[in-house]
C-alpha positions as CSV (number, residue, x, y, z in Angstrom):
1,M,109.0,169.9,169.4
2,H,105.6,167.9,169.0
3,I,103.8,167.3,172.5
4,R,101.0,164.7,172.1
5,Q,100.2,163.7,175.8
6,G,99.3,160.3,176.9
7,L,96.3,159.4,178.4
8,P,95.0,159.9,181.3
9,T,94.9,158.0,184.6
10,S,92.7,157.9,187.7
11,D,93.1,156.7,191.3
12,V,91.5,153.4,189.9
13,T,94.1,152.5,187.1
14,A,96.9,153.8,188.4
15,G,99.8,151.5,187.8
16,K,97.9,148.9,185.9
17,Y,99.3,150.3,182.7
18,P,102.3,152.8,181.3
19,T,101.3,156.6,181.0
20,Y,103.5,158.5,179.4
21,Q,104.3,162.2,179.7
22,L,104.5,162.5,175.8
23,G,102.6,160.6,172.8
24,S,104.6,158.3,170.8
25,G,106.6,160.0,168.0
26,W,106.0,157.3,165.1
27,N,101.9,157.6,166.1
28,A,101.9,161.2,165.5
29,M,103.6,160.8,162.1
30,L,99.9,158.8,161.5
31,P,96.3,160.0,160.3
32,E,94.6,160.3,163.9
33,R,93.2,156.8,164.8
34,P,89.5,156.3,164.9
35,K,88.0,156.2,168.2
36,C,86.9,152.1,168.8
37,S,83.4,151.4,169.7
38,R,82.3,149.0,172.8
39,T,80.9,146.0,173.0
40,S,77.9,144.4,175.1
41,I,79.0,141.1,175.0
42,R,80.2,140.6,178.4
43,R,81.0,136.5,178.3
44,F,84.3,135.4,175.9
45,G,85.9,131.9,175.6
46,T,89.5,133.8,175.6
47,I,89.8,137.1,177.1
48,V,93.6,138.6,175.9
49,I,94.9,141.2,178.2
50,G,97.3,144.0,175.9
51,G,96.8,144.6,172.5
52,G,100.4,144.9,171.8
53,Y,102.3,142.5,169.5
54,T,102.0,139.3,171.6
55,G,98.4,139.7,172.5
56,L,97.5,140.4,169.0
57,A,99.0,137.5,167.5
58,A,97.8,135.2,170.0
59,A,94.0,136.6,169.4
60,R,94.9,135.8,165.4
61,R,96.0,132.2,166.0
62,I,93.3,131.6,168.1
63,A,90.7,133.6,165.9
64,E,91.9,131.1,163.4
65,M,91.6,128.1,165.4
66,Q,88.1,128.8,166.4
67,P,86.5,130.8,163.4
68,D,82.9,130.9,165.4
69,Q,84.0,131.8,168.5
70,P,84.4,135.8,169.3
71,V,87.9,136.6,170.9
72,L,88.1,139.7,173.2
73,V,91.2,141.6,173.2
74,L,91.3,144.6,175.7
75,E,94.0,147.5,175.1
76,A,94.6,150.2,177.9
77,S,95.7,152.8,175.5
78,T,95.0,153.5,172.2
79,I,97.0,151.3,169.5
80,G,99.8,152.5,168.4
81,E,100.1,154.7,171.7
82,G,100.9,152.2,173.4
83,S,104.6,150.6,174.1
84,S,104.3,148.1,171.1
85,G,104.1,151.4,168.9
86,R,107.5,153.3,170.9
87,N,110.1,151.1,169.8
88,S,113.1,151.8,167.4
89,G,111.4,149.9,164.7
90,F,113.8,147.2,164.7
91,V,112.8,143.6,163.8
92,I,115.7,141.5,164.7
93,N,115.4,137.6,164.4
94,L,118.5,136.2,166.2
95,P,118.9,135.5,169.9
96,H,119.8,138.3,172.8
97,N,120.2,136.0,175.3
98,T,121.4,132.3,174.9
99,K,121.8,131.0,179.2
100,M,118.4,130.4,179.8
101,G,118.5,126.7,179.5
102,G,120.1,125.4,182.5
103,H,121.8,122.1,181.7
104,T,121.9,123.4,177.9
105,S,124.6,124.6,176.1
106,P,124.7,128.5,174.9
107,L,124.9,127.3,171.4
108,E,121.5,124.7,171.4
109,I,119.6,127.4,173.2
110,A,120.3,129.6,170.7
111,R,119.7,127.1,167.7
112,K,116.1,127.1,169.3
113,Q,115.7,130.6,169.9
114,I,116.8,130.9,165.7
115,R,114.9,128.5,164.9
116,L,111.4,130.1,166.5
117,Y,112.6,133.6,165.5
118,D,113.0,132.8,161.7
119,A,109.4,131.3,161.9
120,G,107.9,134.1,163.7
121,L,109.6,136.4,160.5
122,R,108.0,134.2,158.1
123,W,104.5,134.4,159.7
124,L,105.3,138.1,160.7
125,E,105.8,139.1,157.1
126,Q,103.2,137.0,155.6
127,V,100.6,138.7,157.6
128,V,101.9,142.0,156.5
129,R,102.1,141.2,152.7
130,E,98.1,139.3,153.0
131,H,97.0,142.3,154.5
132,R,98.8,144.9,152.7
133,I,100.1,147.2,156.2
134,D,101.9,150.0,154.9
135,C,104.8,149.7,157.7
136,S,107.7,150.5,155.6
137,W,108.7,146.3,155.8
138,N,112.5,147.0,155.0
139,P,114.6,143.9,155.5
140,A,117.9,146.1,155.0
141,G,119.8,144.4,158.3
142,K,122.0,146.0,161.2
143,F,124.8,147.8,161.7
144,H,127.0,146.9,165.4
145,A,129.4,149.4,166.3
146,A,131.9,150.6,168.8
147,A,133.6,153.8,169.6
148,S,135.4,152.2,172.7
149,D,138.3,150.0,173.7
150,S,135.7,148.0,175.7
151,G,132.9,148.3,173.2
152,V,134.9,146.7,170.6
153,E,135.8,143.9,173.2
154,N,132.2,143.5,173.2
155,L,131.6,143.1,169.2
156,S,134.5,140.4,169.1
157,V,132.8,138.2,171.9
158,S,129.6,139.1,169.3
159,L,130.7,138.1,166.7
160,A,132.3,134.9,168.2
161,Q,129.2,134.0,168.8
162,Y,127.5,134.9,165.3
163,R,130.3,132.5,164.1
164,E,129.5,129.5,165.7
165,W,125.5,130.0,164.8
166,G,126.7,130.7,161.3
167,V,125.5,134.3,161.2
168,N,126.6,136.0,157.8
169,F,128.7,139.3,158.9
170,E,130.7,141.8,157.0
171,E,132.7,143.7,159.1
172,Y,134.0,147.6,158.9
173,D,136.6,149.9,160.3
174,R,136.7,153.6,161.5
175,D,136.7,154.8,157.5
176,A,134.0,151.9,156.1
177,L,132.0,153.5,159.1
178,R,132.4,156.8,157.9
179,E,131.1,156.0,154.3
180,K,128.3,154.4,155.8
181,L,127.3,156.2,158.4
182,G,128.6,159.5,158.0
183,T,130.3,159.9,161.1
184,G,134.0,158.9,162.4
185,Y,132.6,158.6,166.2
186,Y,133.0,154.9,165.7
187,R,136.4,153.1,165.6
188,Y,135.0,149.6,164.5
189,G,131.3,147.5,163.5
190,F,130.3,145.0,161.8
191,H,126.6,144.5,159.5
192,S,124.3,141.7,159.7
193,P,121.7,141.0,157.3
194,N,119.4,139.7,160.2
195,N,117.3,142.5,160.8
196,V,114.0,144.1,159.2
197,F,113.2,148.2,159.9
198,V,109.5,148.4,160.1
199,Q,107.1,152.1,161.3
200,P,106.5,150.5,164.6
201,A,103.0,152.5,165.2
202,A,101.8,151.7,161.9
203,L,102.7,148.2,162.3
204,I,101.0,147.4,165.3
205,R,97.7,149.3,164.0
206,G,98.1,147.1,160.9
207,L,98.1,144.1,163.0
208,A,95.0,145.6,165.0
209,D,93.0,146.4,162.0
210,S,93.8,143.5,160.2
211,Q,92.2,140.9,163.3
212,P,89.8,138.3,161.8
213,S,86.4,139.6,162.0
214,N,85.8,137.3,165.2
215,V,88.2,139.8,167.2
216,V,86.6,142.1,169.2
217,L,89.4,144.9,169.9
218,I,88.5,147.6,172.6
219,E,91.0,150.2,172.9
220,N,91.5,152.2,176.3
221,E,89.9,150.2,178.2
222,P,92.4,149.5,181.4
223,V,92.4,146.1,183.0
224,I,92.2,146.6,187.0
225,Q,91.4,143.2,188.6
226,L,91.5,139.4,187.1
227,S,90.1,136.9,189.4
228,E,92.3,133.6,190.1
229,S,90.5,130.9,188.7
230,S,88.4,129.7,185.5
231,P,85.8,131.1,184.6
232,F,87.9,134.5,185.2
233,R,87.0,137.7,185.9
234,I,87.9,140.6,184.2
235,T,86.9,143.9,185.6
236,T,88.0,147.0,183.4
237,S,87.6,150.7,184.2
238,E,84.1,150.4,182.1
239,A,82.9,147.1,182.6
240,E,83.4,143.3,183.6
241,Y,83.2,140.5,181.8
242,M,84.0,136.7,182.1
243,A,86.2,134.0,180.1
244,D,87.2,130.2,179.9
245,R,90.3,131.2,179.6
246,V,93.0,134.4,179.5
247,I,96.1,135.3,178.0
248,L,98.2,138.0,179.6
249,A,100.2,139.2,177.3
250,N,100.7,143.6,179.1
251,N,104.4,142.7,180.1
252,G,105.2,144.5,182.9
253,F,102.5,145.7,184.6
254,A,100.8,142.0,185.1
255,K,102.2,142.4,187.8
256,A,99.1,145.4,188.9
257,L,97.6,142.0,188.5
258,G,99.7,140.0,190.9
259,I,101.5,138.2,188.4
260,L,104.8,137.5,188.6
261,R,105.5,140.6,190.9
262,D,108.5,138.9,192.1
263,R,110.1,138.6,188.4
264,L,109.7,140.9,186.8
265,I,110.7,145.0,186.4
266,T,109.5,147.6,184.4
267,I,112.0,150.0,182.6
268,F,111.4,153.5,180.6
269,T,113.8,154.1,177.7
270,Y,113.4,156.9,175.9
271,A,113.7,158.2,171.9
272,A,113.4,161.3,169.6
273,V,113.1,161.6,166.4
274,T,114.1,165.1,163.9
275,P,111.8,166.6,161.1
276,R,112.4,165.3,157.7
277,L,116.1,166.7,156.7
278,S,117.0,168.6,153.4
279,E,119.3,166.6,150.7
280,S,122.5,168.3,152.3
281,E,121.9,167.4,155.2
282,L,121.1,163.7,154.8
283,K,124.5,163.5,152.8
284,K,126.1,163.8,156.0
285,L,124.1,160.6,157.2
286,G,126.2,158.2,154.9
287,D,125.8,156.9,151.5
288,T,122.6,154.7,152.5
289,Q,119.0,155.8,152.6
290,E,118.1,153.4,155.6
291,W,120.7,152.0,158.3
292,G,120.1,151.5,162.4
293,V,123.3,151.3,164.5
294,I,123.1,148.6,167.6
295,P,125.2,150.1,170.7
296,A,128.2,147.7,171.6
297,N,126.9,148.1,175.4
298,R,123.5,147.6,176.7
299,L,123.3,151.2,177.7
300,G,124.4,152.6,174.8
301,T,122.5,154.9,171.8
302,T,120.9,153.4,169.3
303,L,120.4,155.1,165.9
304,R,118.4,155.2,162.8
305,R,118.4,156.7,159.7
306,V,114.8,156.8,158.4
307,H,113.9,155.9,155.3
308,D,111.3,159.2,154.8
309,G,114.7,161.4,155.7
310,R,114.3,161.9,159.6
311,F,116.7,160.5,162.4
312,M,116.1,158.5,165.3
313,V,118.2,158.7,168.5
314,R,117.3,156.1,171.6
315,S,119.3,156.1,174.4
316,A,118.9,156.3,178.4
317,Y,117.1,154.4,180.8
318,S,115.0,155.1,184.2
319,Y,113.5,152.2,186.7
320,E,109.8,151.9,187.0
321,R,109.1,156.1,186.4
322,E,109.8,158.4,183.4
323,Q,112.3,160.5,184.0
324,S,111.2,164.4,182.6
325,P,110.9,165.4,179.0
326,S,113.4,168.0,179.4
327,D,116.0,165.7,181.0
328,T,115.4,163.0,177.9
329,L,115.5,165.9,175.4
330,A,119.1,167.1,176.7
331,Q,120.6,163.5,176.7
332,L,119.5,162.5,173.4
333,T,120.3,166.0,172.1
334,S,124.1,165.1,173.3
335,C,124.3,162.0,171.8
336,Y,123.2,163.3,168.4
337,Q,125.7,166.4,168.4
338,R,128.9,164.2,169.7
339,R,128.2,161.6,166.8
340,Y,127.5,164.4,164.4
341,P,128.6,167.5,165.1
342,N,128.5,169.1,161.9
343,M,124.6,168.8,161.1
344,K,123.2,172.1,161.0
345,A,121.1,171.6,164.1
346,H,120.4,169.3,166.2
347,D,116.7,169.7,166.4
348,F,114.2,167.2,167.5
349,E,110.0,167.0,166.0
350,Y,109.2,164.3,168.5
351,V,110.7,163.1,171.2
352,W,109.3,160.3,173.7
353,G,109.6,157.4,176.3
354,G,108.8,154.0,175.6
355,T,108.3,151.3,178.6
356,T,109.9,147.8,178.4
357,A,109.7,144.6,180.7
358,L,112.8,142.9,181.9
359,T,114.0,140.1,183.9
360,R,117.1,139.3,186.6
361,N,118.5,136.8,183.9
362,G,116.9,138.2,180.8
363,A,114.3,135.4,180.3
364,T,110.9,135.5,179.2
365,F,107.9,133.7,181.2
366,F,106.0,131.5,179.0
367,G,103.5,129.2,179.3
368,E,100.5,128.2,181.6
369,L,100.9,129.9,185.0
370,R,97.4,128.3,186.3
371,P,94.6,126.0,184.5
372,G,93.3,128.6,182.1
373,L,95.9,131.5,182.6
374,F,98.3,131.9,180.1
375,A,101.4,134.3,179.5
376,S,104.4,135.9,177.9
377,L,105.6,138.4,179.7
378,G,109.1,140.0,180.0
379,C,110.6,140.2,176.6
380,N,113.2,141.8,178.0
381,G,113.7,144.9,174.8
382,A,112.8,142.5,171.9
383,G,109.2,142.7,171.6
384,V,108.5,142.9,167.8
385,L,109.8,139.2,166.9
386,K,109.7,137.8,170.3
387,G,106.2,139.2,171.3
388,T,104.9,138.3,167.6
389,T,106.5,134.5,167.7
390,Y,105.8,133.7,171.5
391,G,102.1,135.3,171.2
392,K,101.2,133.1,168.0
393,L,102.4,129.8,169.8
394,L,100.5,131.3,173.1
395,G,97.1,131.2,170.9
396,E,98.4,127.7,169.5
397,M,98.6,126.6,173.2
398,A,96.1,127.8,174.8
399,M,93.9,125.9,172.1
400,G,95.9,122.7,172.5
401,A,98.0,122.3,169.9
402,Q,101.4,120.9,169.8
403,S,104.4,121.4,167.9
404,S,108.5,121.6,167.9
405,Q,108.4,125.1,167.9
406,L,106.2,125.2,171.1
407,S,108.5,122.5,172.4
408,D,111.4,124.7,172.1
409,A,109.8,128.1,173.4
410,L,108.6,125.7,176.5
411,S,112.1,124.6,177.3
412,L,113.9,127.5,177.7
413,E,114.4,128.7,181.1
414,G,112.4,131.1,182.9
415,P,112.7,134.3,184.8
416,S,114.3,133.9,188.1
417,W,113.7,135.7,191.5
418,L,114.0,139.4,192.5
419,P,114.2,141.0,195.8
420,P,111.4,143.0,197.3
421,E,111.4,146.5,197.6
422,P,113.2,148.9,198.3
423,I,116.0,146.2,197.6
424,R,115.1,145.8,194.2
425,R,114.8,149.4,193.7
426,I,118.4,150.1,195.0
427,G,120.0,147.5,192.8
428,V,118.7,148.4,189.5
429,V,119.0,151.9,189.7
430,S,122.4,151.1,191.1
431,S,123.0,149.1,188.1
432,I,122.1,151.3,185.8
433,K,124.0,153.8,186.7
434,Y,127.0,151.3,186.6
435,Q,126.5,149.9,183.2
436,A,125.8,153.7,182.0
437,A,129.6,154.7,183.6
438,L,130.3,151.4,182.0
439,A,129.3,151.9,178.6
440,G,131.5,155.5,178.3
441,A,131.7,156.8,174.5
442,E,128.7,154.3,173.4
443,R,126.4,156.2,175.5
């Protein structure tokens, strides 16, 4: 197992951004990233805090709309090593939560989200094609699969929604799934075309490196303080900057800057990827070169057969703090062994953790927090496309634009209140344990 340590922290920067015990496996597969230069400019019209999907999309749109004005992006880690380079590489253009509209029906909320995500996906693909970003873009769709009675029931609820939304799908019984996935572990499942596979570290690096020329990107410079009003004073570990407007795109770590402390929680989840497998071993993973499985329970195990002959397993959650690498390795190895007991070995080349920001009701905060301070926070585990979509719209909003897409995004409900610590921790940890027990065979 290869180990590449995350960035060190100091007392000043601790808790301001995610730090990891192990490097991102996706990023380790790529050439080492050149060191980013600094800037002597200290005054900007716009500063973006966070160089993930949301922040880079916002920066791109603002720079396009104001091509004569520099835009500063401050990223706490190295592009590719942050949370955006640590997900499973699913770009799903379907809703994850349709109960965010107050008096609006779930169907109308779903239709709004589908419109938003479809537009966001078209824009993201255009950027990838235009700039020739080599991120293994593959619109192969995804499977949902269940190993238990409760899992099958959950999938039946999902299919009822798909029918209502007009989404295409194909159902599979155990034998048909075995042909596709190479395992008889799952009793039932379905496949829908609403997903693109990417190499997430390659994608986020490509999005960073293809920014307009008036975007100034600084890596490895965490923000440690943000003033209350415009002109905003942004203090980092290295310097102090001023801006007329600020885009907050650092997800759950906005809490460390005093933003939405009673709305956001940070969750760690874990993944591992095998070395490249031999042809004989790959034949045990079904008849499709690349596929992915979304579990029938939210704390279940996600699988992905990667196009280059690797296999990825993702599972397990922890609250606000990363668990030990040894625990992660044991859990993910068990998930792999139970699904594919006939593999020659169950070794992983890369094991890592990553963060996401959750909210109590599954809603994202999107909009203007106070004059000049714009934010999209709380991706709830769907950060690639949601971050891209909301970041683009947030940049347009900051520039005073109006559109039907922006109206749709602003009409969705925001995050609900969370109790303070230690009640919050007790509640979240208890919920994780309960959901893990409920997941059963889906883990």
